[in-house]
N, C-alpha and C positions, 0 to 999 in steps of 0.2 A: 430498920425503922418499920413499924407496922403498915401495911398498905390499907388504903381506904377502898371499899367498894360500895357500890349501891345495888340494891335489889332491884329486879325489874320494876316493881311497884314505886319504888323512890324515883326512879328515873322517870316513870310516867308522871308522878306528881311534879317533879321539877318541869317537865315539858309542858304539863298542864298549866303551870303558872305562866310559863313563856307564851303559851298558846292564848292564854287570857289577855296578856298584853297585845299580842296581834290582833286578837278578835275585837279588842276595844275599838279599833278604827272600823270595824264593819258594823258596830252596835247600830250607828245611825241608819244605815241601810236596812238592817234587820227590824228597826222600829217601824221604818216605812212599810216594809213588807207586812209586818205584824198588823199595823194600821189598815193596810189594804184587806188583810184577811178578816179582821175584825168588821170592817165596814161591809165586806161582802156578806158575812154572817148576819150582820144586822138588817142589811137590805133584803136578804132571804127571808128573814123573819118579818120585817115590815112590809116588803113588797114581793111576796113570793112569786107572783106572776106578772112581772112589768109589762110583758107583752100584752097580756090579756085583761090587766087591771087587777085591782085587788079587791077581795071580798073581806069586808071587816067583820067583826064579831056580831053586829047587829044586821049583818046581811044586806047593808046598803053596798052598791058598788062605788068604789073610790078608785080613781085612775091617778096614778102618779104620772103626769104627763111632762113632756118636754117644756111645755109653756110655764107649767108651775115652777119647775127648777129653774128655768131662765128668770122668772120672777125673783127668786131668791137673791140674784145678783143686783137687783134694783136698790135694795136696802137691808139692813139687818132686820129692821121691823118687819119686812115682808118675809124674811126667812123664819123668824121667831114666830110668826103667825101661822105658820104651816106646821103641823104635828110631825110630818116626815122631815121637813127642814131641820126642826129642833133636833130630831134623832140623828140626823147626818151630820149636822154641826157638833153636837155632842161627841160623836165618835172622832171627830177631827180634833176637837179639843182635848180628848183623852190622849191621842196621839202626841200632844203638845203638853202635857201633863198640866192642863189648866181647865179641866172640866168643872171645877169648883164654880167657875164664874157663872156658867149656864145654869148649873144647879142651884146656885144661889138665886139667880134671876127668876128662875121657875118657882122656887120656894117663896119668893116675895109675891109673885103673881097670885099663888094659891092663898097666900097669907091675906091679901087684899079682900079676897072673897070669903074669908072666914067669919063666921057668926061671932058677935061681940063676946058671947061668953066662953069662947074657945081661944080668944085672942092670947090671953096670958100664957097658956101651955105652948101654943105654937111658936109665939116671940121667944119664949125660953129656948126652944128647940133650935130655932134658927140662930139665935144669938150663940149657943154652945157649939153648934156645928160649924158655923162660918165666920162668926165675928169675933169672939173672944181670942185674946193673943196666943193661946195654945190650942186653938180649935183644930180639928182633924183636917177639915177642908177649908182652911183660913183664907179669906179672900184678900186681895191686895188693896187696902184702903190705909190712909195715913193715921196716925196716932190720934189726932183730934177727932177725926170722924169715928173712930173706933170707940172713943170715949162718950162721944154725942150718941152714938147708936146705942151703947150699953145703957145710957140714962133712959132713952126712949124705950127701950125694951123692957125696963123695970115697971114703967106704967105705960103699957102698951096701947097704941091706937092703930087704926087702919093704915096710917102714914109713918109708922114708926121705922121703917127701913127704906123709905123713899130716897133719900139722900145716898145712902150706901148703894141702893139699887142703880141709881142713875149713874153713879161713879163707875161701877162695874159694867153697865151697858156701855158707857163711852170707851172704857178700855177695851171691851170686845170689838167695838165699832171701829176703833182706830189700829187696833193691833191684830187680833185674831182673824176677824172677818176678811180684811183684803187678802191675807195669806190663804185663807179658805177658798176663795174665789179663784185664786192661782193653783191650788192644790189638784194633784192628779185624781184624787178621789172625786171631787166636784166635776171636773172636766171629763173624766171617764164616764160618770154617771150621765151626764148631759149628752155625751156623745152616743152613749148606749140607747137612751131614750129618743134621741133625734133619728138614729138608725132604725130603730124599731117603728118609728112614726112613718118613715119614708119607705118602708117595705110594702 
């Protein structure tokens, strides 16, 4: 009876598959680490010198302070009112694979400020990107609201996306926001700023 043999490469392939299964248990931890790394790089970009304050491109001094970061914990509204808060929260949502929520919310905020003659184009883009049933960044709204929003987007006004935006806001407020406040990323940022303040 002919014998079977595996070349070294085949064995490596087999072991690789088993290693994949073993590694699946570690994926969650890796995602958290990756999120931490993403957040660090984001903060380096947004707040390059936390200790000394940040110089923005228009050369005004903006300081990300412990007080501001504490305010983020008062309400989602206060978090989203802060440019830095939006960025940090977006990185957190990315780690949970739900960044489409904040992206849709921000797109709606921008849409409300749009001049009337540009509404149609923007409404179409928002609908295609977030609302339609096969959208790349589909938001979590029910069928009725999806249909109602589709109709409003066809004949757009400044309030076309208000209902969907409110639903997404409530979803973030009840679901992601409380987890964000308990996350290591938020608590570590707050600790770092408080430590720098007390130096």
